[in-house]
C-alpha positions as CSV (number, residue, x, y, z in Angstrom):
1,M,39.9,14.0,-23.8
2,K,37.5,13.7,-26.4
3,S,37.0,10.1,-26.1
4,K,36.0,11.1,-21.8
5,F,33.4,13.4,-23.5
6,L,31.3,10.7,-25.3
7,M,31.6,9.1,-22.5
8,I,29.8,11.6,-20.1
9,L,27.6,12.6,-22.9
10,A,26.6,9.0,-23.5
11,L,25.8,8.8,-19.2
12,G,24.2,12.0,-19.7
13,I,22.0,11.0,-22.5
14,C,21.6,7.3,-21.1
15,V,21.0,7.8,-17.0
16,P,17.8,10.0,-17.4
17,I,16.4,7.5,-19.8
18,F,16.6,4.3,-18.1
19,S,15.3,5.8,-14.9
20,F,12.3,6.3,-16.6
21,P,10.7,2.9,-16.0
22,V,12.1,3.6,-11.8
23,L,10.0,6.6,-11.6
24,A,6.2,4.8,-12.9
25,H,7.2,1.7,-10.1
26,H,6.0,4.6,-7.6
27,G,2.7,5.4,-9.6
28,Q,-0.8,4.4,-8.6
29,A,-2.1,2.9,-12.6
30,A,-2.9,-0.3,-10.6
31,Y,-5.1,0.9,-8.3
32,D,-9.0,2.2,-8.2
33,T,-7.9,5.4,-7.2
34,D,-11.9,6.3,-7.6
35,K,-12.6,3.5,-4.9
36,R,-12.3,3.0,-1.2
37,I,-13.1,-0.5,0.4
38,T,-13.7,-0.7,4.1
39,F,-13.3,-4.1,6.1
40,K,-13.2,-5.6,10.0
41,A,-10.2,-8.1,9.0
42,T,-8.0,-10.0,11.0
43,V,-4.5,-9.7,10.7
44,T,-2.3,-12.4,9.6
45,Q,1.0,-11.0,8.6
46,W,2.8,-7.2,9.2
47,L,5.7,-7.4,7.1
48,W,7.9,-3.9,7.6
49,A,10.3,-3.5,5.4
50,N,11.7,-1.6,1.9
51,P,10.9,-0.4,-0.3
52,H,7.1,-1.3,1.0
53,C,5.1,-2.1,4.5
54,I,2.8,-5.0,3.7
55,L,-0.4,-6.0,5.6
56,Q,-1.7,-9.7,5.2
57,F,-5.3,-10.0,6.8
58,D,-8.0,-12.2,6.2
59,V,-11.8,-10.8,5.7
60,T,-14.8,-12.8,5.8
61,D,-17.9,-12.3,4.3
62,A,-21.5,-13.4,5.8
63,S,-21.4,-16.9,4.5
64,N,-18.3,-17.4,6.6
65,Q,-16.0,-17.2,3.1
66,V,-12.5,-16.0,4.0
67,A,-10.7,-13.8,1.6
68,H,-7.2,-13.6,1.7
69,W,-6.1,-10.0,1.6
70,M,-3.1,-8.6,0.9
71,A,-1.9,-4.7,0.9
72,E,0.8,-2.1,0.7
73,T,1.6,1.3,2.4
74,E,5.4,3.0,2.0
75,N,8.2,2.5,2.7
76,P,9.2,2.2,7.2
77,S,10.9,5.4,7.5
78,S,7.6,7.2,5.9
79,M,5.9,5.6,8.1
80,I,7.0,6.5,11.2
81,R,6.7,9.9,10.5
82,Q,3.3,9.1,10.2
83,G,3.4,7.8,14.1
84,W,3.6,3.6,12.8
85,T,5.4,1.4,14.6
86,R,7.3,-2.4,13.5
87,Q,4.9,-3.0,16.6
88,S,1.7,-1.2,15.8
89,I,0.3,-4.1,13.8
90,N,0.2,-7.8,15.2
91,P,-0.6,-11.1,13.8
92,G,-4.6,-11.7,15.3
93,D,-5.1,-8.0,15.5
94,Q,-9.1,-7.1,14.3
95,I,-8.8,-4.0,12.6
96,T,-11.1,-1.6,10.2
97,I,-9.1,-1.0,7.4
98,T,-9.6,0.8,4.2
99,V,-7.9,0.7,1.0
100,M,-7.8,1.3,-2.3
101,P,-8.5,-1.8,-3.9
102,V,-6.1,-2.9,-7.3
103,K,-8.5,-3.0,-10.9
104,N,-8.2,-6.6,-11.6
105,G,-10.3,-7.0,-8.2
106,Y,-7.4,-9.3,-7.1
107,P,-7.7,-9.2,-3.2
108,V,-4.7,-6.8,-3.1
109,G,-4.8,-3.2,-2.4
110,R,-3.0,-0.2,-0.8
111,I,-3.8,1.0,2.7
112,I,-5.5,4.1,3.0
113,E,-6.5,3.8,6.7
114,I,-6.5,1.2,9.4
115,L,-8.6,1.5,12.6
116,L,-6.7,-0.5,16.0
117,P,-8.2,-2.3,18.7
118,N,-7.5,0.4,21.0
119,G,-9.4,3.2,18.7
120,Q,-6.4,4.7,17.5
121,K,-6.2,5.3,13.8
122,L,-3.4,4.8,11.3
123,S,-2.8,7.0,7.9
124,G,-1.8,5.4,4.7
125,R,-1.0,7.6,1.9
126,G,-1.6,7.5,-1.6
127,A,-5.5,8.0,-2.1
128,P,-7.4,10.8,-3.5
129,E,-9.3,12.9,-0.8
130,N,-12.6,13.1,-3.6
131,S,-12.9,8.9,-3.8
132,K,-15.9,7.0,-3.0
133,S,-16.0,5.2,0.1
134,E,-17.6,1.3,-0.5
135,D,-18.2,-0.7,2.8
136,A,-17.2,-4.7,1.8
137,P,-19.0,-7.2,3.9
138,K,-18.1,-7.0,7.5
139,Q,-16.6,-9.9,9.6
């Protein structure tokens, strides 16, 4: 009886302690939450998968230099509730995308909003409403 009690007590203490890193995964510490960048881009790949959907896209600047970007958003079930589908975006689509970039300057971000070729807007999640918008080079 005593050993059973000690095992339950140990689990009650250890499970919360080891669960904290999992919660940290869902933070926005890597992103510059005060900044938004908008691009005209060409979709190269749309990965509809858990734990996050990933969009890969190319952005061409004024001097014809291509930057290969990647941006994440929520999981598919969350995206469905916001009007997204697996077929919302396809390789070759010309989109306008607004992202919250990472702080280290790499071409990685979090999707804030996408304007599709047909004029439909799809909203991502994860940006504070008071973040600044910065227009990047347009394609």
